[in-house]
C-alpha positions in Angstrom: 101.9 147.4 128.9 104.6 146.2 131.0 101.8 143.1 132.1 101.3 142.3 128.4 105.2 143.0 128.1 106.2 140.3 131.1 103.3 137.9 129.8 104.7 138.0 125.9 107.9 137.3 127.7 106.9 134.2 129.1 105.3 132.7 126.9 107.6 133.3 123.9 110.1 130.9 125.8 107.3 128.2 125.0 106.5 128.7 121.4 108.8 125.5 120.9 107.2 123.5 123.2 103.9 125.1 121.8 104.5 124.4 118.6 105.6 121.1 118.8 103.2 119.9 120.9 101.2 120.9 118.1 103.1 119.0 115.1 102.2 115.9 116.7 98.5 116.2 117.4 98.6 117.3 113.6 100.3 114.0 112.7 98.4 112.1 115.3 95.1 112.9 114.0 96.5 111.7 110.4 97.3 108.4 111.4 93.9 108.5 112.9 92.0 109.9 111.2 93.1 112.3 108.7 93.9 112.9 104.9 97.6 110.7 105.1 97.7 109.0 102.5 97.9 112.9 100.9 101.5 113.1 102.5 102.6 109.1 103.2 102.0 105.6 102.4 99.5 104.0 104.8 101.3 101.5 105.7 103.2 104.3 107.5 101.2 105.5 110.1 102.5 102.8 112.8 105.7 105.4 112.3 104.2 107.9 112.0 102.0 108.1 114.9 105.3 107.4 116.9 106.7 110.0 116.1 104.0 111.7 116.9 104.4 110.4 120.4 107.8 111.1 121.1 106.9 114.2 119.7 104.5 115.3 122.0 106.5 113.9 125.0 109.8 116.9 123.8 106.8 119.1 123.2 105.7 118.6 127.1 108.9 119.1 128.3 110.7 122.5 126.3 106.5 123.5 127.5 107.3 122.9 131.2 111.8 123.5 131.0 112.1 126.1 127.6 114.0 127.3 126.0 116.4 130.6 127.7 116.2 132.7 124.2 113.6 132.5 122.6 114.5 133.2 118.6 112.5 135.6 116.8 113.0 133.5 113.5 112.2 129.7 115.1 108.8 131.5 115.2 108.1 132.8 112.5 109.1 128.9 111.2 106.2 127.9 112.9 103.6 130.1 112.2 105.0 129.2 107.7 104.8 125.4 109.1 100.8 126.5 110.6 99.8 128.3 107.9 100.8 125.4 105.0 99.6 123.0 107.2 95.7 124.9 107.3 96.3 125.3 103.1 96.5 121.9 102.7 94.3 121.1 105.1 91.3 122.4 103.2 92.2 126.0 103.3 93.0 125.4 99.3 89.5 124.1 98.6 87.8 126.5 100.8 89.3 129.6 99.5 88.4 127.9 96.1 84.9 127.7 96.6 84.3 131.1 97.6 86.0 132.6 94.2 83.5 132.6 91.6 85.7 133.9 88.8 88.1 131.0 89.5 88.7 128.5 87.1 89.9 125.1 88.8 87.1 124.8 91.1 85.3 121.7 89.9 82.8 120.1 92.7 83.0 116.8 93.5 80.6 113.9 91.4 82.0 111.5 92.2 79.4 108.9 94.8 81.3 107.4 97.9 82.7 103.9 96.6 80.8 100.7 98.2 82.7 98.9 100.9 85.1 96.4 99.7 84.6 92.8 99.9 87.2 90.5 100.8 89.7 88.7 98.4 89.2 85.0 99.7 91.7 83.1 99.0 91.8 81.2 95.8 90.0 82.2 92.9 88.8 79.5 90.5 88.5 79.3 87.2 88.3 76.4 84.5 87.7 74.1 87.2 91.8 75.4 88.9 92.0 77.1 91.6 95.1 80.7 91.3 96.1 82.4 94.3 94.9 86.3 94.0 98.4 88.7 94.1 98.5 91.4 92.9 101.0 92.5 90.1 103.7 94.3 92.6 103.8 91.2 94.9 104.8 89.4 91.7 107.3 91.4 90.3 109.2 90.2 93.7 109.3 86.6 93.1 109.6 87.1 89.6 112.7 88.5 90.7 114.1 85.6 93.2 114.3 83.1 90.3 112.7 79.6 90.4 111.4 78.3 93.3 108.7 77.0 95.4 106.5 80.6 95.2 107.3 80.8 91.6 105.3 77.7 89.9 102.2 78.4 91.7 99.2 79.6 89.4 98.1 82.7 90.6 95.3 85.1 89.0 96.1 89.1 89.1 94.5 92.4 87.9 96.4 95.6 85.8 95.6 97.7 83.1 96.4 96.8 79.6 99.5 97.8 77.2 99.3 96.7 73.5 102.2 97.8 70.8 102.9 96.1 67.3 105.8 94.9 69.0 104.2 92.7 71.6 101.1 91.7 69.0 103.9 89.5 67.0 105.0 88.3 69.8 101.1 87.6 71.2 102.2 89.2 73.6 100.6 92.0 76.0 102.5 93.7 79.1 99.5 93.7 82.6 100.2 96.9 85.3 99.5 98.4 88.3 99.9 101.2 89.2 102.6 101.2 92.1 102.9 104.1 95.4 105.8 104.1 97.3 105.8 106.9 99.0 102.8 109.1 97.7 100.9 109.5 94.5 103.1 112.2 92.6 105.9 109.3 92.8 103.8 106.7 90.9 105.0 103.4 89.5 103.5 101.3 86.4 105.1 97.6 88.0 104.2 94.4 85.7 104.8 91.3 83.5 104.4 90.3 80.0 101.7 88.6 79.5 101.5 85.2 76.6 97.9 85.2 75.5 95.9 82.0 75.9 96.5 79.7 72.9 93.5 81.0 69.9 93.0 84.0 71.9 92.6 87.0 70.8 94.4 90.2 72.0 92.4 92.4 74.2 91.6 95.7 74.3 94.1 98.5 75.0 94.1 100.2 78.1 91.3 97.5 79.8 91.0 96.4 83.3 91.5 92.6 82.7 92.3 90.0 85.6 94.8 87.8 84.2 95.0 83.8 85.3 97.9 81.6 85.3 101.9 81.5 86.1 105.0 82.8 86.3 107.3 81.6 83.2 111.1 81.7 83.7 112.7 84.4 80.7 116.6 82.9 80.2 119.4 84.9 81.2 120.7 85.5 78.6 116.9 86.6 76.7 116.3 89.3 78.9 115.6 92.1 77.5 114.4 95.8 79.6 110.3 97.2 78.6 109.6 100.6 78.9 106.6 102.0 79.5 105.4 104.4 76.7 104.1 108.2 78.2 105.3 107.0 81.3 107.7 108.7 83.3 108.5 105.6 85.6 107.5 101.8 84.6 109.0 98.1 85.7 108.1 95.1 83.4 109.9 92.3 84.9 112.2 91.1 83.1 113.4 87.5 84.3 109.8 86.4 83.5 106.8 86.1 82.3 103.5 85.2 83.1 101.7 82.7 80.7 97.9 83.0 81.1 95.5 80.4 81.2 92.4 82.8 81.3 91.8 86.0 81.0 88.8 88.2 82.1 87.5 92.0 80.9 86.0 93.2 84.3 85.0 97.0 84.5 87.5 99.0 86.7 87.0 100.5 90.6 89.1 103.4 90.6 90.4 102.2 93.9 91.9 99.0 92.7 94.0 100.8 90.0 96.7 101.8 92.5 99.1 99.2 95.2 99.1 100.3 98.7 100.8 97.1 99.8 102.9 94.3 99.1 103.3 91.4 101.8 105.5 88.4 101.5 103.2 85.7 101.7 99.8 84.7 101.9 96.8 86.2 101.8 98.5 88.6 99.5 97.2 91.9 99.4 95.6 91.4 95.4 
């Protein structure tokens, strides 16, 4: 009994270092091959990996030079964190599959998506070249006002939103879902689009590729437009997208979201 007691006494002070080292390993695994997108935007991977390296160094030091007074409460917090990690990383799914009475379990049916094709430097419509860009990147350009990038021809894609007030002006809203941190804070970002002359309006909620250019809206005519049935939305007020050509395409689910914004070419599209 004394041997066990002495062993526990020697291990308890090193619990802090071991927990920090394990957490660093989990963070490192997430950035390399784990479900990082479930926690943060993938663009933050370098930050998380750097934090994991620092935590691993501190954990190793704390294991070699343990604290003099271990805390039972702190140890229980470490165990609770380990349990939460286990549940989020497959624990809930395993438990769900083993419960025949679980009404929420649905076996995955979607096939693995094919590899994404590289975006060309220019896309052509009607004999004219356009710069591929996503709605978030174009939103930033429009917010900065008239400039050389503002005047360029662009092509972007997104979902169609129609409303009677927009139809009366031969306009619709084209938007994508922006992921700032995680899927819980997805925001609709887009533009009012002016229809090409003589073109019928596209179907509501359809997936569309629009070729055109920005047209600045005078400050006294700028109005906020809120997307209905959406908690968060940002429709550009400083400019409208004047379309030259519209093309309806089947939606590839992975394209519905914007994970990246770039300040110059090649844009994330």
